[in-house]
C-alpha positions in Angstrom: -34.8 -26.1 -2.2 -33.9 -23.0 -0.2 -36.3 -22.5 2.7 -37.3 -19.2 4.3 -35.3 -20.2 7.4 -32.3 -20.6 5.1 -32.9 -17.1 3.8 -33.3 -15.8 7.3 -29.9 -17.3 8.3 -28.3 -15.5 5.4 -29.7 -12.2 6.6 -28.7 -12.9 10.2 -25.2 -13.5 9.0 -25.2 -10.2 7.2 -26.5 -8.4 10.3 -23.8 -10.1 12.4 -21.0 -9.1 10.1 -21.9 -5.4 10.3 -22.4 -5.4 14.1 -18.8 -6.5 14.3 -17.8 -3.7 11.8 -19.8 -1.2 13.8 -17.5 -1.9 16.8 -14.4 -1.7 14.7 -15.3 1.6 13.1 -15.6 3.3 16.5 -12.0 2.4 17.1 -10.6 3.1 13.7 -12.5 6.0 12.2 -10.0 8.6 13.2 -7.1 6.8 11.5 -9.2 6.7 8.3 -10.0 10.4 8.4 -6.5 11.6 9.3 -4.7 10.8 6.0 -7.4 12.1 3.7 -10.7 13.8 4.4 -13.3 16.3 3.1 -14.8 19.1 5.1 -17.5 21.7 4.2 -17.5 25.4 4.1 -21.0 26.8 3.3 -21.9 23.4 1.9 -18.9 23.3 -0.5 -16.2 20.7 -0.2 -12.6 21.3 0.7 -10.2 18.4 0.4 -7.4 18.1 2.9 -4.6 15.7 4.0 -3.0 15.4 7.5 0.8 15.2 7.7 1.6 13.2 10.9 5.3 14.1 10.8 4.7 17.9 10.5 1.4 17.8 12.3 -0.2 20.0 9.7 -3.2 20.0 7.5 -2.6 20.5 3.7 -5.6 21.9 1.8 -6.4 21.7 -1.9 -5.8 25.3 -3.2 -8.2 24.8 -6.1 -11.0 24.0 -3.8 -10.3 27.1 -1.7 -10.1 29.3 -4.9 -13.4 27.9 -6.1 -15.1 28.9 -2.9 -13.7 32.4 -2.7 -14.1 33.3 -6.3 -17.2 31.2 -7.4 -15.2 30.8 -10.6 -16.5 28.1 -13.0 -12.8 27.4 -13.8 -11.0 27.6 -10.5 -8.0 25.7 -11.7 -7.4 28.3 -14.5 -7.9 31.1 -12.0 -5.3 29.6 -9.6 -2.8 29.1 -12.4 -3.1 32.7 -13.5 -2.7 33.9 -9.8 0.3 31.6 -9.3 1.9 33.1 -12.4 1.2 36.6 -11.2 2.7 35.9 -7.8 5.8 34.4 -9.4 6.3 37.5 -11.6 5.9 39.7 -8.6 8.7 37.9 -6.9 6.4 36.5 -4.2 7.8 33.5 -2.3 4.3 32.0 -1.8 4.4 30.3 -5.2 7.6 28.5 -4.2 6.0 27.2 -0.9 3.1 25.6 -2.6 3.5 21.8 -2.7 1.7 19.0 -4.4 -0.1 15.9 -3.1 -2.4 13.3 -4.6 -6.1 13.8 -4.0 -9.0 11.6 -5.1 -11.0 13.2 -7.9 -14.7 12.7 -8.8 -13.7 9.8 -11.1 -12.3 7.9 -8.2 -8.7 8.3 -9.4 -6.0 10.3 -7.6 -4.2 13.3 -9.2 -1.4 15.6 -8.1 -3.0 18.8 -6.8 -1.4 22.0 -5.5 -1.7 22.2 -1.7 -0.9 24.6 1.1 -0.8 24.5 4.9 -2.9 26.9 7.0 -0.3 29.6 7.2 0.3 29.7 3.4 -3.4 29.6 2.8 -3.9 32.7 5.0 -1.4 34.6 2.9 -2.8 33.4 -0.4 -6.3 34.5 0.6 -5.0 38.0 0.9 -4.3 37.9 -2.9 -7.8 37.0 -3.8 -10.4 39.8 -3.6 -13.5 38.2 -2.1 -16.2 39.1 0.4 -15.8 35.5 1.7 -12.2 36.0 2.7 -12.7 36.9 6.3 -15.4 34.2 7.1 -13.2 31.7 5.4 -10.1 32.6 7.5 -12.1 32.3 10.6 -13.4 28.9 9.5 -9.8 27.8 8.6 -8.6 28.7 12.0 -11.4 26.7 13.6 -10.6 23.7 11.5 -7.0 23.7 12.6 -8.1 23.9 16.3 -10.5 21.0 15.8 -7.8 18.7 14.6 -5.8 19.3 17.8 -9.0 18.5 19.8 -9.5 15.3 17.7 -6.0 14.1 18.5 -6.8 14.4 22.2 -10.3 12.8 21.9 -10.7 10.6 18.8 -14.5 10.3 19.4 -14.8 14.0 18.3 -13.7 13.0 14.8 -16.6 10.5 14.6 -19.0 13.2 15.9 -17.8 15.7 13.4 -18.1 13.2 10.5 -21.7 12.6 11.7 -22.4 16.4 11.7 -21.0 16.9 8.2 -23.4 14.3 6.8 -26.3 15.7 8.9 -25.6 19.1 7.4 -26.0 17.5 4.0 -29.4 16.2 5.1 -28.8 12.5 5.7 -30.5 10.6 8.4 -28.6 9.2 11.4 -29.5 5.7 10.4 -28.0 6.2 6.9 -24.9 7.9 8.4 -24.1 5.0 10.6 -24.0 2.7 7.6 -21.9 5.1 5.6 -19.3 5.4 8.4 -19.1 1.6 8.6 -18.6 1.5 4.8 -15.6 3.8 5.1 -13.9 1.2 7.4 -14.8 -1.7 5.2 -13.4 0.1 2.2 -10.2 0.9 4.1 -9.7 -2.7 5.0 -10.1 -3.7 1.4 -7.7 -1.1 -0.1 -5.1 -2.1 2.6 -5.4 -5.7 1.4 -5.1 -4.6 -2.2 -2.0 -2.7 -1.3 -0.4 -5.7 0.3 -1.1 -7.7 -2.9 0.8 -5.1 -5.0 -2.3 -3.4 -6.6 -1.8 0.2 -7.6 -4.0 3.1 -6.4 -6.0 4.7 -9.2 -6.7 2.6 -12.2 -6.2 -0.9 -10.7 -8.3 0.0 -7.6 -11.0 1.3 -10.0 -10.9 -1.9 -12.1 -11.3 -4.1 -9.0 -14.0 -1.9 -7.6 -15.9 -2.2 -10.9 -15.5 -6.0 -10.8 -17.0 -6.1 -7.3 -19.9 -3.8 -8.2 -20.7 -5.8 -11.4 -20.7 -9.0 -9.4 -23.2 -8.1 -6.7 -25.4 -5.5 -8.5 -25.2 -6.7 -12.1 -24.1 -3.2 -13.1 -20.8 -1.5 -13.7 -20.0 1.5 -11.6 -20.6 3.7 -14.6 -24.0 2.2 -15.3 -24.9 2.3 -11.6 -24.2 6.0 -11.5 -26.1 6.5 -14.7 -29.1 4.7 -13.2 -29.1 7.1 -10.3 -28.6 10.2 -12.5 -25.1 10.9 -11.1 -22.1 12.6 -12.7 -19.4 13.6 -10.3 -21.2 12.6 -7.1 -20.0 9.8 -5.0 -21.9 6.6 -5.6 -21.9 5.4 -2.0 -23.3 8.8 -0.9 -26.3 8.1 -3.1 -27.0 4.5 -2.0 -29.9 3.4 0.2 -29.2 1.6 3.5 -29.7 -1.8 1.9 -27.5 -0.9 -1.1 -24.7 0.2 1.3 -25.0 -3.0 3.4 -24.7 -5.3 0.3 -21.8 -3.2 -1.1 -20.1 -3.6 2.3 -20.7 -7.3 2.3 -19.2 -7.6 -1.1 -16.1 -5.6 -0.2 -15.7 -7.4 3.2 -16.0 -10.8 1.5 -13.5 -9.8 -1.1 -11.0 -8.8 1.7 -11.4 -12.1 3.5 -11.2 -14.2 0.3 -8.1 -12.3 -0.7 -6.4 -13.0 2.6 -7.1 -16.8 2.3 -6.3 -17.2 -1.4 -3.4 -14.7 -1.7 -3.9 -13.7 -5.3 -1.0 -12.6 -7.5 -1.4 -10.0 -10.2 -4.4 -8.0 -11.4 -6.2 -10.9 -13.1 -6.1 -13.1 -10.0 -7.3 -10.2 -7.9 -10.2 -9.6 -10.4 -11.3 -13.2 -9.9 -11.3 -12.7 -6.1 -13.2 -9.5 -6.5 -15.9 -11.3 -8.5 -16.1 -14.0 -5.8 -16.5 -11.4 -3.1 -19.2 -9.6 -5.1 -20.9 -13.0 -5.7 -21.4 -13.5 -2.0 -23.4 -10.3 -1.8 -25.3 -11.1 -5.0 -26.7 -14.2 -3.4 -27.9 -12.2 -0.4 -29.3 -9.6 -2.8 -31.3 -12.2 -4.8 -32.7 -13.8 -1.6 -33.9 -10.5 -0.2 -35.4 -9.5 -3.6 -37.2 -12.8 -3.8 -38.8 -12.2 -0.4 -39.6 -8.5 -0.9 -40.5 -8.6 -4.6 -38.6 -5.4 -5.0 -35.3 -4.6 -6.7 -32.6 -3.4 -4.2 -30.5 -1.7 -6.9 -32.6 1.3 -7.7 -32.6 4.8 -9.2 -33.1 6.6 -5.9 -30.4 9.0 -5.1 -29.7 11.5 -2.2 -31.6 14.3 -3.8 -34.7 12.3 -4.7 -34.9 10.7 -1.3 -34.8 14.0 0.6 -37.9 14.6 2.7 -39.3 17.8 4.1 -37.3 17.2 7.3 -34.1 16.7 5.3 -33.8 13.1 6.4 -32.4 10.9 3.6 -32.1 7.2 2.8 -34.1 5.8 5.7 
């Protein structure tokens, strides 16, 4: 029979694991944010990728167009503008590149991108009262990246501020930043095992989520009333901790068992998720409450804008 002391040991192990990851994330957060990050302009997201070789940020043009035009179909607006520029003989359309960005469905798609210089010139072609404020913001963003290169702790501070602006509590943000590092370790491991970004990552993530929460990612999001929103951004502290435990366990098991192929990696994902499920069931037995819940970021907002305490 499992005693209370046994259950306490399980929780102590969970706490220990994430104290270790807390130290790791302080050292590695900048390296996670550099290749792919999201920033906010007036509470709207702009996706960007840092190019180490050229030392430039590349921004999603569609995201910028959506902000400047408030268009419900920014991609269509941008395609029409791009065609117009091409017919006018503008060289701007030729300088636009494409990079893969993660979409709301968790998959990565090729998206038109531009560096800061090209964006400044493109903004001139879009009539918008937000053009000047956006250009000032864009210049500030570029300067901040130089600062972060000199002092990596600034990247962590700015990530904290971004979530605070959204209304999250500091306690929740600390867990969320840890989860970024845990996820990065896992995807790095999948990459070494030959798994492909996009569909295969999504399949393995679904296996982990099913194993620990007894719900698929789709059903989990449905429970919380989500559509395009990020599931982790709508988890409570305890949900985040158990999801991290599931992903961290999957990483360690994968390193030991060295799975080959998608099916073998799916088995490892289920084992990793199973570790977190045991902890979840023990906690639920003691608290008499379900950890997997319908609460999301919006529902948990208080008058002070502190979320997910």
